[in-house]
VEXDO-19865 format. One record per residue: residue in one letter; x, y, z of N, C-alpha, C in turn. Coordinates in steps of 0.05 Angstrom, whole numbers, always signed. Example, Ala and Ser with C-alpha at 12.3 -4.5 7.8 and 13.67 -1.06 7.14 Angstrom:
// residues 2
VEXZA  rest  n_c1  n_c2  n_c3  ca_c1  ca_c2  ca_c3  c_c1  c_c2  c_c3
VEXZA  A  +264  -114  +156  +246  -90  +156  +264  -66  +156
VEXZA  S  +257  -45  +142  +273  -21  +143  +258  +1  +157
// end
This chain:
// residues 77
VEXZA  rest  n_c1  n_c2  n_c3  ca_c1  ca_c2  ca_c3  c_c1  c_c2  c_c3
VEXZA  X  -210  +1283  -410  -239  +1280  -420  -244  +1310  -399
VEXZA  X  -270  +1317  -419  -283  +1349  -401  -297  +1335  -379
VEXZA  X  -298  +1362  -367  -319  +1355  -343  -345  +1369  -356
VEXZA  X  -370  +1370  -328  -396  +1373  -337  -393  +1392  -315
VEXZA  X  -400  +1412  -321  -422  +1441  -307  -427  +1433  -275
VEXZA  X  -441  +1408  -284  -457  +1396  -249  -428  +1387  -226
VEXZA  X  -415  +1371  -244  -389  +1373  -234  -370  +1401  -215
VEXZA  X  -351  +1412  -235  -353  +1436  -226  -361  +1457  -198
VEXZA  X  -402  +1461  -211  -418  +1471  -185  -408  +1440  -157
VEXZA  X  -407  +1423  -166  -406  +1414  -135  -378  +1411  -122
VEXZA  X  -348  +1412  -140  -334  +1420  -128  -334  +1441  -108
VEXZA  X  -340  +1468  -120  -335  +1501  -108  -361  +1496  -85
VEXZA  X  -387  +1485  -91  -403  +1485  -60  -379  +1465  -39
VEXZA  X  -370  +1449  -54  -356  +1427  -32  -334  +1446  -9
VEXZA  X  -326  +1466  -29  -305  +1479  -10  -320  +1500  +0
VEXZA  X  -330  +1513  -22  -353  +1531  -5  -384  +1536  +6
VEXZA  X  -388  +1519  +24  -410  +1509  +33  -452  +1526  +21
VEXZA  X  -431  +1555  +29  -456  +1575  +25  -453  +1590  -3
VEXZA  X  -437  +1578  -15  -437  +1596  -46  -459  +1595  -64
VEXZA  X  -461  +1609  -75  -479  +1610  -98  -462  +1614  -126
VEXZA  X  -466  +1590  -139  -451  +1581  -158  -475  +1576  -182
VEXZA  X  -465  +1602  -200  -478  +1593  -234  -451  +1586  -253
VEXZA  X  -456  +1569  -262  -437  +1550  -294  -441  +1557  -314
VEXZA  X  -438  +1557  -328  -443  +1575  -360  -415  +1560  -380
VEXZA  X  -437  +1531  -395  -411  +1531  -420  -408  +1537  -440
VEXZA  X  -390  +1553  -445  -380  +1568  -457  -384  +1560  -502
VEXZA  X  -374  +1547  -501  -378  +1527  -528  -380  +1509  -527
VEXZA  X  -396  +1499  -508  -416  +1474  -515  -398  +1449  -517
VEXZA  X  -375  +1445  -512  -353  +1434  -517  -341  +1413  -484
VEXZA  X  -349  +1421  -460  -338  +1417  -435  -321  +1422  -429
VEXZA  X  -301  +1440  -444  -276  +1453  -435  -271  +1483  -430
VEXZA  X  -293  +1491  -430  -292  +1521  -427  -320  +1528  -414
VEXZA  X  -315  +1539  -398  -338  +1550  -379  -332  +1582  -367
VEXZA  X  -353  +1592  -357  -352  +1610  -334  -357  +1617  -317
VEXZA  X  -345  +1620  -297  -362  +1618  -266  -374  +1638  -248
VEXZA  X  -399  +1641  -248  -398  +1670  -226  -407  +1651  -189
VEXZA  X  -387  +1666  -170  -388  +1649  -144  -390  +1679  -129
VEXZA  X  -408  +1674  -106  -415  +1680  -90  -413  +1675  -65
VEXZA  X  -402  +1689  -43  -396  +1663  -14  -383  +1686  -7
VEXZA  X  -401  +1691  +23  -395  +1713  +49  -356  +1702  +45
VEXZA  X  -344  +1686  +47  -316  +1676  +46  -299  +1699  +35
VEXZA  X  -313  +1709  +10  -293  +1730  -8  -304  +1763  +13
VEXZA  X  -309  +1758  +23  -320  +1791  +44  -291  +1802  +49
VEXZA  X  -285  +1820  +33  -257  +1840  +51  -224  +1832  +42
VEXZA  X  -229  +1802  +24  -207  +1794  +2  -198  +1797  -20
VEXZA  X  -175  +1796  -28  -180  +1810  -58  -186  +1793  -80
VEXZA  X  -194  +1804  -104  -209  +1787  -120  -185  +1767  -144
VEXZA  X  -157  +1768  -134  -139  +1748  -132  -140  +1724  -117
VEXZA  X  -138  +1736  -84  -148  +1712  -69  -176  +1702  -73
VEXZA  X  -199  +1713  -79  -219  +1697  -93  -219  +1676  -108
VEXZA  X  -205  +1684  -126  -195  +1662  -146  -179  +1643  -142
VEXZA  X  -162  +1646  -120  -147  +1631  -118  -164  +1607  -98
VEXZA  X  -178  +1616  -88  -197  +1590  -64  -221  +1581  -90
VEXZA  X  -223  +1591  -102  -246  +1570  -130  -218  +1555  -141
VEXZA  X  -196  +1565  -150  -175  +1550  -159  -173  +1522  -144
VEXZA  X  -166  +1525  -126  -157  +1514  -105  -177  +1487  -101
VEXZA  X  -202  +1493  -106  -230  +1480  -86  -229  +1462  -113
VEXZA  X  -224  +1472  -142  -222  +1453  -173  -197  +1427  -169
VEXZA  X  -177  +1429  -138  -160  +1407  -137  -154  +1393  -160
VEXZA  X  -140  +1415  -172  -121  +1414  -194  -128  +1409  -223
VEXZA  X  -150  +1406  -224  -177  +1397  -253  -171  +1417  -271
VEXZA  X  -157  +1442  -268  -152  +1458  -286  -130  +1465  -306
VEXZA  X  -129  +1453  -326  -106  +1451  -342  -103  +1423  -358
VEXZA  X  -125  +1411  -333  -128  +1386  -344  -148  +1376  -361
VEXZA  X  -169  +1364  -340  -194  +1353  -346  -211  +1395  -355
VEXZA  X  -201  +1406  -342  -221  +1431  -344  -201  +1454  -364
VEXZA  X  -201  +1456  -382  -185  +1479  -395  -190  +1503  -393
VEXZA  X  -219  +1510  -388  -209  +1545  -384  -232  +1554  -361
VEXZA  X  -229  +1560  -358  -249  +1575  -332  -254  +1606  -329
VEXZA  X  -276  +1618  -337  -273  +1652  -336  -280  +1652  -310
VEXZA  X  -272  +1669  -293  -283  +1669  -262  -299  +1696  -251
VEXZA  X  -320  +1700  -249  -326  +1729  -227  -338  +1714  -203
VEXZA  X  -328  +1731  -182  -329  +1725  -152  -336  +1748  -139
VEXZA  X  -345  +1751  -125  -361  +1763  -103  -364  +1755  -73
VEXZA  X  -366  +1782  -54  -392  +1776  -27  -414  +1779  -37
VEXZA  X  -433  +1764  -20  -469  +1779  -27  -466  +1804  -16
VEXZA  X  -485  +1823  -32  -494  +1845  -29  -510  +1840  -4
// end
């Protein structure tokens, strides 16, 4: 079963309440998304750690309900 973009956004925002989240459905199939996440939490930590935080927020749905997620993460400028 595919995930909706608003579900992905809600999961990320529950873990990172200050985040600005933009979700794009890349294929129109509910399985392939791109997400841009901007949060102060990311300041001073590696890109790998930033992505790990986002994946943890998805609570194990990657590879199941959510097939692919292209991530761009950053701290606010």
